C-alpha positions in Angstrom: 13.9 -65.2 72.5 13.9 -66.0 68.8 10.8 -67.6 67.2 11.3 -69.2 63.8 8.3 -69.7 61.5 9.1 -72.0 58.6 7.1 -73.1 55.6 5.2 -71.8 52.6 3.2 -68.6 53.4 0.3 -67.7 51.1 -1.6 -64.4 51.6 -3.5 -62.0 49.4 -1.5 -59.8 47.0 -1.1 -56.1 47.9 -1.8 -53.5 45.2 1.4 -51.9 43.8 0.4 -48.3 44.2 -1.4 -48.1 47.5 -2.5 -50.4 50.3 -4.2 -49.9 53.6 -1.6 -50.0 56.3 -2.1 -53.4 58.0 -0.5 -52.6 61.3 -1.8 -53.3 64.8 -3.5 -49.9 64.7 -5.0 -49.3 61.3 -4.2 -46.3 59.2 -2.2 -43.1 59.6 -3.1 -41.5 62.9 -2.0 -37.9 63.1 -3.6 -37.5 66.5 -1.3 -40.2 67.9 1.7 -38.3 66.7 0.5 -35.0 68.1 0.2 -36.5 71.6 3.0 -39.0 71.8 6.6 -38.3 72.8 9.0 -40.0 70.5 12.3 -41.1 72.1 15.1 -43.5 71.6 14.8 -45.6 74.7 13.8 -48.2 72.2 17.4 -48.7 71.4 17.8 -50.6 74.7 17.3 -54.3 75.0 14.6 -53.6 77.7 12.0 -52.7 75.0 13.1 -55.4 72.5 9.9 -57.5 72.8 10.9 -60.4 70.6 12.9 -61.5 67.6 11.0 -63.4 64.9 12.5 -65.3 61.9 10.1 -66.1 59.1 11.2 -68.3 56.2 9.2 -68.1 53.0 9.6 -70.9 50.4 9.2 -69.8 46.8 9.8 -70.7 43.2 11.1 -67.3 42.2 11.1 -63.7 43.4 11.2 -60.2 42.0 12.4 -57.2 43.9 11.5 -53.6 42.9 13.2 -50.8 44.8 14.0 -47.1 44.8 16.5 -45.4 47.1 17.6 -41.8 47.4 21.3 -41.4 46.3 21.6 -45.2 46.3 21.2 -45.2 50.1 24.3 -43.0 50.7 23.0 -40.6 53.3 24.2 -38.6 56.3 24.0 -40.4 59.7 24.1 -38.1 62.6 24.9 -39.5 66.1 24.6 -37.8 69.5 28.0 -37.2 71.2 26.5 -35.0 74.0 26.0 -37.3 77.0 23.8 -34.6 78.7 21.1 -35.2 76.0 18.6 -38.1 76.1 15.7 -39.3 74.0 17.2 -37.5 70.9 15.8 -39.6 68.0 13.6 -36.7 66.8 16.5 -34.3 67.1 18.7 -36.7 65.1 15.9 -37.1 62.5 15.9 -33.3 62.1 19.7 -33.2 61.9 19.7 -35.9 59.2 17.1 -34.0 57.2 19.2 -30.8 57.5 22.4 -32.7 56.8 20.9 -34.2 53.6 19.9 -30.8 52.2 23.2 -29.2 53.3 24.5 -30.7 50.1 22.4 -28.1 48.2 22.3 -25.3 50.7 25.5 -25.0 52.6 24.2 -22.4 55.0 22.2 -25.1 56.8 25.3 -26.3 58.6 27.8 -23.4 58.4 31.6 -24.2 58.1 30.9 -27.9 57.5 31.1 -29.5 54.0 28.4 -32.1 53.5 30.5 -34.4 51.5 31.9 -35.1 48.0 31.0 -36.8 44.7 32.2 -40.3 44.3 31.4 -41.5 40.8 27.6 -41.1 40.3 26.8 -40.6 43.9 27.3 -38.0 46.6 29.1 -39.4 49.6 28.2 -37.7 52.8 31.0 -37.3 55.4 30.6 -39.3 58.6 29.7 -37.7 61.9 33.4 -37.6 62.8 34.0 -35.0 60.1 33.0 -31.5 61.3 31.5 -33.2 64.4 31.3 -30.0 66.5 29.2 -28.2 63.9 26.9 -31.3 63.5 26.5 -31.8 67.2 25.5 -28.1 67.4 22.6 -28.9 65.1 21.4 -31.7 67.4 21.9 -29.5 70.5 19.8 -26.7 68.8 17.0 -29.1 68.0 17.0 -30.6 71.5 16.1 -27.1 72.7 13.8 -25.8 69.9 11.9 -29.1 69.7 11.4 -29.0 73.5 12.7 -32.5 73.9 11.9 -34.0 77.4 10.0 -30.8 78.3 6.8 -32.0 80.1 7.1 -35.5 78.6 9.7 -38.0 77.4 11.1 -37.3 74.0 9.6 -35.0 71.3 6.1 -34.6 70.0 5.4 -34.4 66.3 4.1 -30.8 66.7 7.3 -29.7 68.5 9.5 -31.6 65.9 7.9 -29.6 63.1 8.1 -26.3 65.0 11.8 -26.8 65.7 12.6 -27.8 62.1 10.6 -24.9 60.7 12.4 -22.4 63.0 15.8 -23.7 62.0 15.2 -23.8 58.3 13.5 -20.4 58.1 16.3 -19.0 60.2 18.7 -20.0 57.4 16.6 -18.1 54.8 15.1 -21.2 53.3 11.6 -22.7 53.0 10.3 -25.9 54.5 7.4 -27.8 52.9 5.8 -31.2 53.3 4.6 -33.7 50.8 1.6 -35.9 51.8 2.2 -39.6 51.3 -1.3 -40.8 52.3 -4.6 -41.3 50.5 -7.6 -40.3 52.6 -5.3 -40.4 55.7 -5.8 -44.2 56.1 -3.8 -45.4 53.1 -0.1 -45.0 52.4 0.5 -44.4 48.7 3.5 -46.6 47.8 3.6 -45.4 44.2 3.9 -41.9 45.5 6.7 -43.0 47.8 8.5 -44.5 44.9 8.3 -41.3 42.9 9.2 -39.2 45.9 12.5 -41.1 46.3 13.1 -40.9 42.6 13.0 -37.1 43.1 15.5 -37.2 46.0 13.0 -36.3 48.7 13.4 -38.0 52.1 10.5 -38.9 54.4 10.0 -38.4 58.2 8.3 -41.4 59.9 6.9 -41.5 63.4 6.2 -44.9 64.9 4.4 -46.3 68.0 6.1 -49.6 68.4 8.2 -50.6 65.4 10.4 -53.2 63.8 13.9 -53.4 62.5 14.3 -56.1 59.8 16.8 -57.7 57.5 16.5 -60.4 55.0 18.5 -62.9 53.0 17.6 -65.5 50.3 19.2 -68.4 48.6 17.0 -69.3 45.6 14.6 -71.4 47.6 14.0 -69.7 50.9 13.6 -66.0 51.7 14.4 -65.5 55.4 13.3 -62.3 57.3 14.7 -61.5 60.7 12.3 -59.2 62.6 13.2 -57.4 65.8 10.1 -56.1 67.4 10.3 -53.0 69.7 7.6 -51.5 72.0 9.0 -48.0 72.1 8.0 -44.9 70.1 10.5 -43.9 67.5 11.2 -41.2 64.7 13.4 -41.9 61.7 14.3 -40.7 58.2 13.0 -42.9 55.4 15.0 -43.0 52.2 13.9 -46.0 50.2 11.2 -48.6 49.5 11.4 -52.3 48.4 8.7 -54.6 47.1 9.4 -58.3 47.1 7.1 -60.4 45.0 7.0 -64.1 45.6 6.0 -66.6 42.9 5.3 -70.3 43.1 7.0 -72.8 40.8 4.3 -72.3 38.2 5.0 -68.5 38.0 1.9 -67.5 40.0 2.3 -64.7 42.4 1.4 -65.8 45.9 2.8 -63.2 48.4 4.2 -59.7 48.7 6.3 -58.0 51.3 7.0 -54.3 51.4 9.9 -52.7 53.3 10.7 -49.0 54.0 14.4 -48.3 54.3 15.3 -45.9 57.2 18.2 -44.5 59.0 18.7 -43.4 62.6 21.5 -43.2 65.1 21.9 -47.0 65.0 22.4 -47.0 61.2 20.4 -48.4 58.3 17.5 -50.7 58.7 14.2 -51.8 57.2 10.7 -51.3 58.5 8.4 -54.1 57.4 4.8 -53.1 56.7 2.2 -55.4 58.3 4.7 -56.7 60.9 4.2 -54.8 64.2 3.4 -51.5 65.8 1.7 -48.5 64.3 2.8 -46.0 61.7 1.6 -42.7 63.2 2.8 -40.2 60.7 4.8 -40.1 57.4 5.5 -37.2 55.1 8.0 -36.1 52.5 10.2 -33.1 53.6 11.4 -30.5 51.1 13.9 -27.7 51.9 14.1 -25.1 49.1 14.9 -21.4 48.4 
């Protein structure tokens, strides 16, 4: 079912640097992430709750964005049919695959990619697929996926990633993205992406969005899912809407993420609950 909402939308303006997360459950909830099992059954149509299309009429818009490596990132996919609920395993593999550009021991005997102009182009899953699948298989075990629950808890995800990284002689650290645990600092996110640091994001219910605009109407397609999910976030976009007199009337904020299904956008204040989000740094 597709529900289309058309017409001029006017709401309060969000602050640029930091806003309270306006989800169905307010704020960042670490305890939810600790207890929940994150799995990818949300890919199925069975948990697609609804599709909404919102049209916003405007006089002009401004879009401010920042993306790691211009959005060119590794995208791991699972080729092992014996594994299920692997979204957290793929998230870990994408993090490791991203940093393999700098530390080749992370995925032995598998070149991460090559430079193409100003950007590093990561090879697809089909290149060195056995070595990449081995990383997913390892995480499936060390993250205790589907052991005692469906999917992977946040605690087990972190334990499995730490074990893998330290086993390669490297150090794993996290960068907090919140202010007082109930506020996501978008200015900090922007700076983190500028510095080439990806984020991990764990969601209880989530959305996948895309947008288009034609100079008069900004159209957002929102696919709402009920499942829990874990993804790698690599970019942020602010869209500011102005009326015909140049007055700002509305703001939308998107987080760009990647998972086994490809690239998508998570719209803040749309649906679900953002349980946990952090920057991930792998270093010597």
